[in-house]
C-alpha angles and dihedrals in degrees: 000000000000101000110175110209115185097232130045119257112278094203134016128034127331115250141186113339092004092070102106102194118093094224132034137183104242129214118186130224091271093054096256120144110238094182134237117325142154115289095234092051090049091050090052091051091049091049089052091058089045095249140107127253102238124187106231101171110027097171095060119100103261097017117248117240129183137199103249143138100259096209095051089046093055091045093053092046090052090048091050090049091051093050091050090050093047093051100046117106118230112211112234129197111235118195125219113190123204141166124232094245096048118156123243096250093049089046090053091049092051091047090053087057091046089053091046093051093048091047087057089053097251126135117245124218109200110204121192114196121206120201128189115326093359086086088071090062102057091148089068090057090047090053093050092050090049086051090053089046093053091046093056098035093112096053106024142039128212108254094178120024121226113288135167118246109179109299095349138070120218136198127171121211124196130194115257 
């Protein structure tokens, strides 16, 4: 294509006259290895085919350059990066709140949610709220959190062990 911009590319691969090494390993538009040649000679050959000489592996010795349309190459690289960003899973922290004197059925219901969150790949923050005189019985809360820890031992690990923070006790679980 032989476009001659005035400044070197700020991002993306170097191409044509911006390739700094004197020799490059050249791969043509069909993927065939043409061997090591002078950069100027490779640029001329690329121009004859109507393409740019694009540096695809600058850290190799000698650098690897390919006959490509630089605009199309940058566009496809950007599309691939956008797709990767779109499909990545961000790990969220979900919170489950309990009380130290929770009934068995309520505990089972909360545990189902804990399992569901961990299966989805999220971290779970288990918060135990103490009210009134319950605060004097911190060991009950610790026993409850240890029970939670034992129930999820196969699928989750404790990222933050139980600790008191004011009137509540916290523990963070993360998927294994």
